[in-house]
N, C-alpha and C positions, 0 to 999 in steps of 0.2 A: 601442534597448533590445533585449539579446538574449533571444530566445524561447525559454521552459522547456515541453519537451514532457512530456505525459502518457506516464506508463512505468509504470502498476500500477495496475490496479483492485482495491476489497475489497467484498464483500459480507458480513452476518450469516447465521449458520446457528445454527437451532435442535436441529438434532440432523445430528451430524459425519458419520457412517457415509449418512445418506438424502441429503444435500446431495453427499456425493462419487458415488454411485451415481450421483444423477442427470444432474450435470454430465457424469460419464464417459459414461453410455449414450447421453444426446442429444445432446451436440457434441465425444465423442471427446477430452476435454481430460484429461490426467492428472492426478491427486489423491494430493498425500499429504502428510499431518500432519504437523507436526514433533513431535510430543510436550508433554510436560507442561512443561518450560523454555519454551517460546514460546507459553504458552498455546494450545493445542492448537490452534494455526492451520494451516489448510488451504491449502496452496502449490498453486495452478493453473496449469498450464503448458497454453497455449492454442497455442502456436508453438514453432518449432524454437530450440533456444539451443545456446550452445557451451560448454565444459568450466567454462568460467567463469559459467553461466548467463546470459549476455549473449543479447539476440534476435537470432537471425540476419535476418529479414527488417525492415528500416527500417518504420515505422510500426503493425508489431503489437505487442500488449503482452500480457504474464502477469498473473497477479492472485493474488487470496488471499481466503479467507473465515475468518472470526472470529468465536470464541464468542461470542452473543448472551447468553446467564448473566454472560461476563464484562464484558460494555459495554451494558448495558442501554438506556443514553440513545443508542445510535449503531445505528440500525434501520433507516437506508439504506445504497443502496449509495453508493461511494465514489472517486472516481480520487487518484491519485498522481500529485502535477507534481516533477518533478525541478528542483532547486534548484541554484546555485553555492554560496550563504552561506545557509544554515537562519537563523540569527541576525538577517540584515540583513534578508530574506525574512518573517520575523516581525514586526520591526519597520515592513516596509510594507504589511503586512496590518494590522496596528493601526491605521498611520495613515489607511487607505485605508477605514477602517468594519467591518474583518473584527475576529473574537475569537478568541484562539487558544486551544487546547481542552486544559490540561493543560500537562505538562511533554515536551520533547525526550526523544526512549528512543535510547540507542546500539541498534540492532539488528545483533548479531554476523554482520559478513562483508558486510552489506547500505551502512549508514550510519547516519545521524541524520535522526529520523522524529518529526514533529508533527502533529497532525491539527487543524483550524480551521475558523470557521461564518465565511463569505463575508457580506458587502454582504446579501444574499437568505436568509441563514440555514442554507443548506444546508452540509452536513459535506463537507468536501475535506483532502487532504493534501500536506503536500511532505516531500519526502526528498533529502537532501544524500547524493548515494553517496558510500562509502567510498572514498579516491584508493587507489592502488596503493602500497603501502609505507608509507602513515600512516594518518588518518582521514577 
């Protein structure tokens, strides 16, 4: 079986400005809010990327912060695992004792994403990256 890498992390925030200032000052991360159309999601750049926002150093990942008011049930940090086929992975998660949380979402320019709870009740997400020239 091909290994699926962790490619992103997510954490909730209560105050976007405060969380941005904290991670910028403490760790030197680039923090940028996406705006209302993306739910005020804050992108966290922890490592250098190319013009397509792809990480330059293998093994490094970037992440983001979501507004806890918009997702009050997701209070813990989460990792995002890259998969080749979102639907197939969702079926595998269900067959293996996990639970899909909501419906897959198309993140413009990124790909298809959905959260799930694993067999231990931990929230995790999967992402099928957008393919060049398609979805």
